[in-house]
N, C-alpha and C positions, 0 to 999 in steps of 0.2 A: 340337825335329823338327831333321831332318838334309836340306838340302835339296843336290842336287847338280844343275850345270845344264851341257849341253853336254856331257856325260861326265867331267864332274869330276871330284874328289874330293869328298864330302860335308863339308860344314862343319859344325858345331853353331850352331845360333843358338837364343838365348833365347825362348822364348817370353813377352815381357814386354809387349805392345803398342808397343815402340821400334823404328821401320823400320828395317831395313838396305840393304843395296847391294852391288850387285855388278855390277863392268864386266868385258864379255864384249868380246873384241875378235876381228877376224876370225869371228863366228857364222856357223855354216849356217845355210842355207836353212830348215829347219826345227830348231828350237830346243829339245830335248827338257830337260823339269823332271821331277825324279823328287825324292818326298819319303819319307825314310823318318822314322816317328812315334817318338819317345822315349817310357821311361814318366814317366807324369804330364804329357804334353803337353796342351795343352786350346787351346780358342779355335779362329781360323782362318786359312787363309792369303790372301794377296792379292800380285797381280803386277802392275805397272806397268811396261810395255817402250816403251824409248825410242830412237828412232833417229837416229843422225847423221849426216848425209851427209859422204862422204869427196871 
């Protein structure tokens, strides 16, 4: 799959069950997350969002 966060460039992420992270600095109030499937993708996507006070 290829997630794109906050209008960023989609990056390929393997569907192998291994967690991946992406740091977003200066995130907008509403954070869009778009997913583009790739051939052979199976499974599901889960998000854990954390906020660090500044």
